[in-house]
VMD Tcl script that draws the C-alpha trace (Angstrom):
set ca {
  {-13.68 14.15 -49.39}
  {-17.47 14.58 -49.02}
  {-19.40 17.86 -48.74}
  {-19.58 17.57 -44.96}
  {-15.80 17.42 -44.67}
  {-15.46 20.32 -47.11}
  {-17.52 22.39 -44.68}
  {-15.23 21.67 -41.70}
  {-12.20 23.63 -40.51}
  {-10.27 22.28 -37.55}
  {-9.06 24.74 -34.91}
  {-6.29 23.53 -32.61}
  {-4.96 25.76 -29.85}
  {-1.40 24.80 -29.01}
  {1.02 25.78 -26.26}
  {4.39 24.03 -26.41}
  {2.66 21.00 -27.93}
  {5.33 19.99 -30.46}
  {5.76 16.61 -28.76}
  {2.21 15.54 -29.58}
  {0.46 17.79 -32.10}
  {1.75 16.01 -35.22}
  {-0.07 12.80 -34.27}
  {-3.23 14.85 -33.90}
  {-2.82 16.46 -37.32}
  {-2.00 13.14 -38.99}
  {-5.30 11.69 -37.77}
  {-7.22 14.30 -39.81}
  {-7.92 13.96 -43.53}
  {-5.12 15.84 -45.29}
  {-7.65 17.63 -47.51}
  {-9.35 19.31 -44.55}
  {-8.21 22.78 -43.51}
  {-6.53 23.04 -40.10}
  {-5.82 26.27 -38.23}
  {-3.32 25.98 -35.39}
  {-3.17 28.87 -32.94}
  {0.25 28.73 -31.28}
  {0.18 30.47 -27.90}
  {3.90 30.11 -27.18}
  {5.01 32.76 -29.73}
  {7.34 30.18 -31.28}
  {7.70 31.02 -34.97}
  {9.64 27.78 -35.54}
  {6.41 25.87 -34.89}
  {4.75 27.76 -37.74}
  {7.62 27.07 -40.14}
  {7.83 23.39 -39.27}
  {4.11 22.55 -39.36}
  {3.28 24.56 -42.47}
  {6.20 22.98 -44.35}
  {5.23 19.47 -43.29}
  {1.44 19.71 -43.67}
  {0.00 21.53 -46.70}
  {-3.46 21.80 -45.11}
  {-2.17 23.54 -41.95}
  {-2.08 27.28 -41.28}
  {-0.35 28.33 -38.06}
  {-1.35 31.59 -36.42}
  {1.22 32.88 -33.94}
  {-0.51 34.62 -31.05}
  {1.25 37.74 -29.79}
  {0.75 36.52 -26.24}
  {-0.49 33.44 -24.40}
  {-4.22 33.84 -25.04}
  {-5.38 30.74 -23.22}
  {-7.90 28.21 -24.49}
  {-11.04 30.25 -25.09}
  {-9.44 33.38 -26.51}
  {-7.13 31.26 -28.67}
  {-10.09 29.36 -30.10}
  {-11.91 32.62 -30.77}
  {-8.89 33.81 -32.76}
  {-8.83 30.58 -34.75}
  {-12.59 30.59 -35.34}
  {-12.39 34.18 -36.61}
  {-10.39 32.81 -39.56}
  {-12.79 29.96 -40.34}
  {-14.67 30.29 -43.65}
  {-16.65 27.04 -43.42}
  {-19.97 26.26 -41.74}
  {-18.38 24.09 -39.05}
  {-15.46 24.76 -36.75}
  {-14.10 21.57 -35.19}
  {-12.36 22.50 -31.93}
  {-9.71 19.91 -31.13}
  {-7.03 19.62 -28.48}
  {-3.51 18.76 -29.66}
  {-3.52 15.66 -27.44}
  {-6.61 14.22 -29.16}
  {-6.53 11.77 -32.08}
  {-9.43 11.04 -34.41}
  {-10.16 7.38 -34.99}
  {-10.85 6.33 -38.58}
  {-14.62 6.31 -38.16}
  {-14.83 9.70 -36.45}
  {-15.92 12.00 -39.27}
  {-18.03 9.39 -41.08}
  {-20.06 8.81 -37.93}
  {-20.38 12.55 -37.34}
  {-21.72 12.83 -40.89}
  {-24.34 10.18 -40.14}
  {-25.37 12.09 -37.01}
  {-25.44 15.41 -38.87}
  {-27.67 13.85 -41.54}
  {-30.04 12.31 -39.00}
  {-30.27 15.57 -37.09}
  {-30.85 17.50 -40.33}
  {-28.25 19.99 -39.15}
  {-30.45 20.94 -36.19}
  {-27.67 21.25 -33.64}
  {-25.30 23.88 -32.30}
  {-22.67 21.44 -31.05}
  {-22.06 17.86 -32.14}
  {-19.25 16.01 -30.40}
  {-17.55 12.68 -30.97}
  {-17.45 10.09 -28.23}
  {-14.35 8.96 -26.39}
  {-12.97 5.55 -27.26}
  {-13.96 4.36 -23.78}
  {-17.20 6.43 -23.79}
  {-18.06 9.64 -21.96}
  {-20.33 8.18 -19.29}
  {-21.22 11.27 -17.27}
  {-24.19 12.92 -18.98}
  {-27.31 14.22 -17.26}
  {-30.84 14.60 -18.63}
  {-30.24 11.92 -21.26}
  {-32.47 11.78 -24.32}
  {-31.00 8.87 -26.19}
  {-31.97 8.15 -29.77}
  {-30.90 4.51 -29.75}
  {-31.77 3.97 -33.41}
  {-29.44 6.70 -34.62}
  {-27.07 6.32 -31.66}
  {-27.12 10.04 -30.94}
  {-27.26 11.32 -27.39}
  {-28.64 14.76 -26.50}
  {-26.68 16.18 -23.56}
  {-26.33 19.27 -21.41}
  {-22.63 19.75 -22.10}
  {-19.55 18.24 -23.67}
  {-15.88 18.62 -22.83}
  {-13.86 20.98 -25.01}
  {-11.18 18.63 -26.31}
  {-13.30 17.73 -29.37}
  {-16.42 19.65 -30.39}
  {-17.93 20.39 -33.78}
  {-19.59 23.82 -33.70}
  {-22.29 24.68 -36.21}
  {-21.45 28.34 -36.77}
  {-24.81 28.93 -38.48}
  {-26.50 28.31 -35.13}
  {-24.23 30.41 -32.92}
  {-25.71 33.67 -31.67}
  {-22.68 35.14 -29.88}
  {-20.21 37.68 -31.24}
  {-17.43 35.77 -29.50}
  {-18.06 32.10 -29.02}
  {-15.95 31.56 -25.91}
  {-16.03 33.88 -22.90}
  {-12.52 35.34 -22.89}
  {-12.64 36.08 -19.16}
  {-11.71 32.41 -18.75}
  {-8.06 31.65 -19.42}
  {-8.19 27.94 -18.68}
  {-10.93 25.50 -17.59}
  {-14.73 25.57 -17.89}
  {-14.85 27.74 -21.03}
  {-16.60 24.97 -22.95}
  {-19.00 24.25 -20.07}
  {-19.84 27.95 -20.02}
  {-20.40 27.87 -23.80}
  {-22.71 24.86 -23.51}
  {-24.66 26.53 -20.71}
  {-25.20 29.67 -22.80}
  {-26.23 27.60 -25.82}
  {-28.75 25.58 -23.81}
  {-30.14 28.72 -22.16}
  {-30.95 30.04 -25.65}
  {-32.63 26.78 -26.68}
  {-29.71 25.36 -28.64}
  {-29.10 21.63 -28.93}
  {-25.96 19.68 -28.04}
  {-25.40 16.07 -29.08}
  {-22.81 13.31 -28.91}
  {-22.47 10.86 -31.79}
  {-21.87 7.70 -29.80}
  {-20.16 5.76 -32.61}
  {-17.84 8.61 -33.59}
  {-14.69 7.98 -31.60}
  {-11.57 9.88 -30.61}
  {-8.70 9.15 -28.28}
  {-7.81 11.81 -25.74}
  {-4.63 11.56 -23.70}
  {-5.64 14.22 -21.16}
  {-3.22 16.79 -19.67}
  {-0.74 16.01 -22.46}
  {-1.45 19.05 -24.63}
  {1.60 20.90 -23.27}
  {5.02 19.59 -22.36}
  {5.08 18.83 -18.64}
  {6.36 21.72 -16.63}
  {5.69 22.24 -12.93}
  {5.02 25.94 -13.51}
  {2.26 24.96 -15.94}
  {0.86 22.58 -13.33}
  {0.76 25.42 -10.80}
  {-0.92 27.63 -13.39}
  {-3.58 24.97 -13.96}
  {-4.34 24.79 -10.26}
  {-4.60 28.59 -10.01}
  {-7.00 28.79 -12.95}
  {-9.09 25.79 -11.95}
  {-10.08 27.54 -8.73}
  {-10.54 30.95 -10.40}
  {-12.69 29.49 -13.17}
  {-14.77 27.40 -10.80}
  {-15.80 30.46 -8.81}
  {-16.26 32.68 -11.86}
  {-18.42 30.15 -13.73}
  {-20.76 29.61 -10.80}
  {-20.87 33.32 -9.95}
  {-21.72 34.18 -13.56}
  {-24.54 31.67 -13.95}
  {-25.91 31.06 -10.46}
  {-24.96 34.07 -8.35}
  {-22.55 34.90 -5.53}
  {-24.15 32.76 -2.82}
  {-23.98 29.61 -4.91}
  {-20.42 30.35 -6.03}
  {-19.25 30.71 -2.43}
  {-21.13 27.55 -1.45}
  {-19.39 25.58 -4.19}
  {-15.88 26.85 -3.42}
  {-15.69 27.35 0.36}
  {-15.17 23.64 0.98}
  {-12.27 23.66 -1.48}
  {-10.89 26.76 0.23}
  {-10.73 25.10 3.65}
  {-9.43 21.85 2.12}
  {-6.54 23.68 0.43}
  {-5.71 25.60 3.61}
  {-5.58 22.33 5.55}
  {-3.46 20.57 2.92}
  {-1.14 23.55 2.69}
  {-0.36 23.37 6.40}
  {0.08 19.58 6.24}
  {2.55 20.03 3.38}
  {4.35 22.71 5.40}
  {4.64 20.43 8.43}
  {6.06 17.57 6.36}
  {8.27 19.82 4.19}
  {6.46 18.76 1.03}
  {7.31 21.70 -1.20}
  {5.42 20.43 -4.25}
  {2.10 19.99 -2.45}
  {2.62 23.26 -0.59}
  {3.00 25.18 -3.85}
  {0.04 23.47 -5.50}
  {-2.32 24.47 -2.70}
  {-0.73 27.90 -2.34}
  {-1.55 28.62 -5.98}
  {-5.01 27.08 -5.70}
  {-5.70 29.51 -2.89}
  {-4.26 32.35 -4.95}
  {-6.64 31.65 -7.81}
  {-9.61 31.42 -5.49}
  {-8.82 34.61 -3.58}
  {-8.38 36.49 -6.86}
  {-11.80 35.24 -7.94}
  {-13.31 36.28 -4.60}
  {-11.89 39.77 -5.19}
  {-13.29 39.76 -8.76}
  {-9.86 40.19 -10.27}
  {-9.37 38.96 -13.85}
  {-7.72 35.62 -14.65}
  {-4.35 37.32 -15.06}
  {-2.01 34.56 -13.90}
  {0.38 32.94 -16.42}
  {3.17 30.33 -16.11}
  {5.76 33.06 -16.76}
  {4.63 34.84 -13.59}
  {6.08 32.10 -11.41}
}
mol new
graphics top color blue
foreach p $ca { graphics top sphere $p radius 0.5 }
foreach p [lrange $ca 0 end-1] q [lrange $ca 1 end] { graphics top cylinder $p $q radius 0.2 }
display resetview
């Protein structure tokens, strides 16, 4: 294990992820510290993972903290320079950390976030400043399923905004970093696999919760950074779309689609009323 890896602690926020998290852990060097924050309050997860993996510490949250708050809890226990935020449905490819080390060396540690690339490439960045020689891409934001945070460069007491429960927390973090002049990069040759929407066991209540929070977070993020007028402009089209689709589902007795758009509207109306992101799967 090199000095770079010694300075990394992985933080994985889990919620009923037993079906997939072990593959994630096994893809990480067994000498690297891993902190798992378990949001389901399942003490059996702690016992199982800590017995099976000597480098894993499981923190049982007293309640479902969500993504951002859960990561803040995990990061608060990190003693190394870097916190590597990783979703339980992501798997590091063999070259991942070696290529991140190359990028870190080339950048001379002058970054706040350094992210690996997806196996099939990201492909959605704006304002590209591509260093083709070093194969490092400077970007405006990265998705939160795999990000290496240089804690020496962070200027916030709490890294993630805990008003978010789910969705856009990492985009908000990137926006705040860029606003303060921080730098965000992707190491193009550092690869991970990300299953997407597989971090929790499938449950329709969780799917409804995701739809509620997607709409709440969308309004809150835009309201926070760009003001009320822009937030309403971004979300009003989605409001009318969900109302229309709700009535179509009602006409055709499609209960599943009806509930999805009912909860999407619920999240949006709560955001309009400036209520906190209170909704949880157990509320259904």
